[in-house]
Steps between C-alpha positions, in 0.01 A plus 500: 500500500514691178308429181687432179770298676398170338363344817279199416142450625628219723767726649236769567287241683799388709584860590140577601482184712828605662361837603578744215213750498611762248553422134551773241322343207458804274806423286354164396175667395664768285729241342189300400343816354813582303532146368138509376549835326816374331312191379218718356761693301664175391831624632820331399862571589830430329834503688732771371859582599647843441826646627543198730161551669208257469153630416159369400347652186124467554229538237129447447355293214196653330350369180563755225143490369345574840442868569300467825661727759559385857327731745669598825207385709535152350860481623392602852216243490737217394741578782230546762328173409825305520586660834156409642536138385847482651370640827215246512755220462717648776206534735441124475860446608476745789170349617668158480257362240 
């Protein structure tokens, strides 16, 4: 089974009970990390169409009076923390808890 395919926790449990022993879960973890980073940047997207093609114009909202820079190590920490939390949740599923 491959991570990121949208398989539910219940479906994972059924697959494990049916004998599946290899699950590539990495994609779910990195998606959780990316989602957390986007939320920290207060990302938003607007649909745009140009020359018949559809795009998403994405932006980050930052208060104009705030001058505090975001440090690279903070971004890594946000993503890593979200990935760890996602993995802990998945381990409960795989251990049938």
